[in-house]
Structures are given as C-alpha cells and as structure tokens.
N, C-alpha and C positions, 0 to 999 in steps of 0.2 A: 662333798658339796658343802653347804652352808648350814649353820645350826639356825635354830629359831632366834636365839638371841641375836646373832649376827645380822638376820634379816630385818629384825625390829629395831636394831640400833642404827640402821642406815650403813653398816660396814659393806652391804652388797654393792651399793652404788659407789663407794670408795673404791672397792676392789676392781669394779669395771671401768672406772676412770683411770685407775692406776695402770690397768693392763693397756688400755688405749694409749696412754702416755709413753708406755714402754716400747709400743709398736712405733710410735712417732719418734721417739728417740733413737731407735734402731735405724729407722729409714733415713733419718737425718744423718746419721754417722756413716752410713753406706753412700749417701749422695755426697757428703763432704770426701770421703775416701776417693770415690770415682771421679770428682772433680780434680782432685789433687793428682791422680794417675794420669787423667788426660792432660792436664798442664805439663806434667814432667814429660809425657812422651811427645808433646808437641814442641817442647822446648829442647828436646834432644832427638836430632833426626837420627842418630845411631841406634836409638831404640827400635825405630821402625825396621832399620836394616837388620837388627838382631831378631825381630820377629819374623821378618821374611826368611831368614836363615831357618829359622825354627820350622816355618812352613815348608820349606824345601826339603829339610831333613826328614820330614814325616810324610811317606808316601800316601797315606791314607788321607791327609789333609790336601795333598797336592793333586789337584785335578785340573791341570791347565788345558787338556784337550777339549773340555766342554767350555763353551762361553759362559762367563760370568761365574764359573765355579771357583776360579783362582782367587777372585775377590772375597767370595762367601769363605773360602777355606782360610784366607788371611784373617778375616774378622773372627772366625771361629777359633783361630790359635790365639789370637789376642785375648779372647774371652777365656779360653783354658789357661793361658799363662796368668792372667790375673786371678782366676779361680784358685790355681795352685799356689800362686805367691801370698795369698790372704792367709795370715795366721790366726784366724778365727775372729769372732764378733767382739770378744771383750777387747782385743787389741785394736780394733777399729773404734769401739766406743772410748777407749782410752785415749788414742791418738786425736780423736776429734771432739773431745769434751768441750772444747771452747764453742764449737758450733751448735751443739745440741743443749748445752746447759740452760739457755734461755727457756726451755720448755720444762725445767724443774719447777715444780709449783712452790709457791711461798707457803701455803698451809703445811705446817709440820707434819700432821697426820697423813695427808695425801703424799707428801714427800716421803715420808717413811714407808708407806705402802708401796710407793713406786719403786724404791730401792729393794724392798722385800721381794717384789714381783720380778724384778730384774736378776735378783739373786737365784730366784726359782728357776729362771729360764738360762742363766748362764753360770758357769764356775768362774768365780772371780777371785783369783789368788790376790792376797793382801798386797805383796810386793808389787803386782802389775796392775794395780787399780787404784792407784793413789789420785789421779785425776777425777776418777769417777766418785770416789770418796769426798773429795774436796767439793765437787759439784753439788753434792747432796747435803754436805755440812757435817759429814762424819767427824766426830771428836768434839763437836760443840755440845755442851751439857743440855741445851734445850732439844736439839735434834735427837741425841742418844737417848733422852727420856721418852721422846715421842715414839721413837722406834721400839722401844722396850714397851711402852703402853699399847702400841698397835698390834705388835707380833707375839708380845709375850717372852720374847727373847732378846738378849743384849746385841748390839749393833755388830759385835765381832762375828757373830754368826752369819751375817751376810756375806762374808768374804771366806775363802778357803785358805788353806795352808800355802805358805810361799813356794813358789816353783822356780826352776831354773838351777844352773850350774851352782851359783853361790848359795843357794837355799840348801841344796843337797850336800855342799861341803860343810856349811855351819851345823846341819843337823848331824852330820858325821862326827864333827868336832865335839859337839855337845854330848853325843851319845857315848864316846870313847874316852 
C-alpha cells in the first residue's frame, strides 16, 4: 500500500495518474497494431486465402453445415492467428511508440512514475525497448534525476537484461 508520507506528499495522486496513463498507452499501442494488421491483410488478398486454409485445416473451426458458422469460424481463426502471432505487449509498445508517445507527460516526475509503472507491469529488455526509452527521455540528465528522485532507484532498473540470441552469445563470450 502507500505510506503516510506518500499520501501527504501527493504521490498517491501521481501514481493513480501514472497508472491511468500506462493503461492509455497500452490501449493506443494495441489499436495501432490492430490498424496495421488490418491494413496489411486488406492490402494482401493472399493473406485471406492463407487464413481460409487455416480454417479448413482445423475441423473444430470448420462448421460449414450450419448457416453462418463458417463465417464465425473464419473470424475466430483470424483472432486466434493474430493472438498467437503477437510477441507480447512490450513488442507492441516498442513498435508503436510513435503513436502513443504523445501521451507521455511533460512533467518529469509524472513521466518518471509512468515509466516506473510500465516497468512494474512489463518486463522491458534494454535491447528491445529503445523506442520506449527514447519516448520517455531516458538518458537525459533531467529525466534520469527525476526517475531517481521519484523511485529511489536509477533509471537502469526500469529495464531488464538484454534478451535474444545476440545477447546470449555476448554473455557467453564475456563469461568465457
């Protein structure tokens, strides 16, 4: 919960505003991703053919003997394909940072709290979150000092260790 000092200093309101902004940022990233997927599928008719092939290959989704069920199965297969193709919310946030970055507040303390709340919700590998870091101003002395003042931790703690094949190879090379 919150300490007495946090409540009296007004930090409680800042945290609530930050959590609301995190939610809005996540929603904008999802909307942007969905728009991009819809545009890509309408631009490439072969995608629709591929999805129809997936429907026909899965007997559970294929219910052509009932009226209207084939369309519902097709729509459901599209939802499932999109769900499985997604590589997580951080990737969506990273890819769509230009769309949600307008939601990042100018106030440094609130901006630092928003990044902190985002880091609490999502694991953000440092090598796969460069656009997120740029949108918040990570690396600038003013923001880094504000993050330290708000959270009591350096801004590096908002990001996790690098992930991926190159990161594993580098860590093996440095260990050996």
